[in-house]
C-alpha positions as CSV (number, residue, x, y, z in Angstrom):
1,X,0.0,0.0,0.0
2,X,1.2,3.5,-0.9
3,X,1.8,6.2,1.7
4,X,-0.7,9.0,1.6
5,X,2.1,11.4,0.7
6,X,2.8,9.3,-2.5
7,X,-0.9,9.2,-3.6
8,X,-2.6,11.3,-6.2
9,X,-5.7,13.3,-5.2
10,X,-7.8,10.6,-6.9
11,X,-6.2,7.8,-5.0
12,X,-6.5,9.8,-1.7
13,X,-10.2,10.3,-2.4
14,X,-10.7,6.7,-3.1
15,X,-8.8,5.7,0.0
16,X,-10.9,8.1,2.1
17,X,-14.1,6.5,0.8
18,X,-12.9,3.0,1.7
19,X,-11.9,4.1,5.2
20,X,-15.3,5.8,5.7
21,X,-17.0,2.5,4.8
22,X,-14.8,0.7,7.3
23,X,-15.6,3.4,9.9
24,X,-19.3,2.9,9.5
25,X,-18.8,-0.9,9.9
26,X,-16.7,-0.4,13.0
27,X,-19.2,1.9,14.5
28,X,-22.0,-0.6,13.7
29,X,-20.1,-3.4,15.4
30,X,-19.3,-1.1,18.4
31,X,-15.5,-1.4,17.8
32,X,-14.6,2.0,19.3
33,X,-10.9,1.7,19.2
34,X,-10.9,0.6,15.6
35,X,-13.3,3.5,14.8
36,X,-10.9,6.0,16.5
37,X,-8.0,4.7,14.4
38,X,-10.0,4.9,11.2
39,X,-11.0,8.5,12.0
40,X,-7.3,9.4,12.4
41,X,-6.4,7.8,9.1
42,X,-9.3,9.6,7.4
43,X,-8.1,13.0,8.9
44,X,-4.5,12.3,7.7
45,X,-5.6,11.4,4.2
46,X,-7.8,14.5,4.0
47,X,-4.9,16.6,5.2
48,X,-3.0,15.7,2.0
49,X,-5.8,17.1,-0.1
50,X,-5.5,20.6,1.6
51,X,-3.1,23.2,0.1
52,X,-1.0,24.4,3.1
53,X,-0.9,27.9,1.5
54,X,-4.6,28.2,2.4
55,X,-3.7,28.1,6.1
56,X,-2.8,31.6,7.4
57,X,-0.2,31.8,10.1
58,X,-1.2,33.7,13.3
59,X,-4.9,33.2,12.4
60,X,-7.2,31.4,14.8
61,X,-9.1,28.3,13.9
62,X,-11.6,26.0,15.4
63,X,-10.3,22.4,15.7
64,X,-12.8,19.7,15.1
65,X,-13.5,17.8,18.3
66,X,-11.7,20.4,20.5
67,X,-13.0,23.4,22.5
68,X,-11.4,26.8,22.3
69,X,-9.6,28.6,19.5
70,X,-6.3,27.4,18.1
71,X,-3.7,30.0,16.8
72,X,-1.5,28.6,14.1
73,X,2.2,29.5,14.6
74,X,3.8,27.4,11.8
75,X,3.2,24.5,9.5
76,X,5.2,21.4,9.2
77,X,4.1,19.2,6.3
78,X,0.4,18.4,6.8
79,X,0.4,19.6,10.4
80,X,-0.4,23.0,11.9
81,X,1.5,23.8,15.1
82,X,0.3,26.4,17.5
83,X,-1.5,27.0,20.8
84,X,-5.0,27.2,22.2
85,X,-6.1,30.4,23.9
86,X,-4.5,30.8,27.3
87,X,-2.1,27.9,26.9
88,X,1.6,27.8,26.4
89,X,2.2,24.3,25.3
90,X,2.3,23.8,21.5
91,X,0.1,21.2,19.9
92,X,-0.1,19.9,16.3
93,X,-3.2,19.0,14.3
94,X,-3.6,17.7,10.7
95,X,-4.7,20.5,8.4
96,X,-8.0,18.7,7.8
97,X,-9.1,19.5,11.3
98,X,-8.7,23.3,11.1
99,X,-12.0,25.1,10.5
100,X,-11.8,28.9,9.8
101,X,-13.9,30.9,12.3
102,X,-16.9,32.7,10.9
103,X,-16.2,36.3,11.9
104,X,-19.7,37.5,10.8
């Protein structure tokens, strides 16, 4: 099996669809740890479909599944590194989990 970094966008999309089918099956069978692993794989594959240039440094984003706002300090590959409001410790998230905040 190819690494996500070596796949074309079409291959990534196909892989994501397969992983999503497996995720539905894992949830149906109440295999929570398998479902969590599949979610991570899906998020990583989706991150390779995002153009890192669309992520603005020093901007705040919501992170899917997390509370608070995340300020991006720098990018490293498919990961955004930064901090949550009021925290010092840096964290990293796949680009696919970053959601721009609606300022309106």
